[in-house]
N, C-alpha and C positions, 0 to 999 in steps of 0.2 A: 400475428406474425411470431414465429418461433425465435427463441434466443439462439444466437450463434455460438457454437462451442469454441470458435477461435478467439473469442473475447470473454474469458471466464471472469467471475467475480474473484477478487483477491483481497486479502486483509493486510493492511499496512500497520505494523506495530512500532511504537516509539522506541528508539535506542536509548532514551534517557532512563528507562527502567520504571516508568510510571504505569505501564500497562494500558495506556490510551491507544486506541486503534482508529483508523480510517478504513472505509470499504470503498473500493473502486473497481473498475474494469481495466483490463490490459489486453493489448493485441499480442498474441503468442507469436505470430509470424515476425513482427518487428522487434519484440523484446523477449527472446526465448529464455534468458537468464533472469535472476531475481531482480526485481525493480527496487530502486532506492530513490525516494523523493524527500526534499527538505520542506517540511510543513510545520505549522504552529501546534505546539503541545500545550493545551490550556492548563494541564496539571502542573507542568514545569514552568509555565508562563514564558516560553521562549520558543524560537524556531530550532528544531532538531531534525536529524535524519530519521526517516521512517523506512524500514525495510520490509520487503514482502515476506509474509509468513506462509508456510505450507503445512 
């Protein structure tokens, strides 16, 4: 089964400046703008905002 282009892989980079990233998929139809999620940064050892990187 082929991967769907409407759900591309995106990289989420920490806003704490540690350089830590998460990789996930997003639905372009529901979220056309940049995605921001609050996740745990193990380098900073706290929850911070992760923004979509292009």
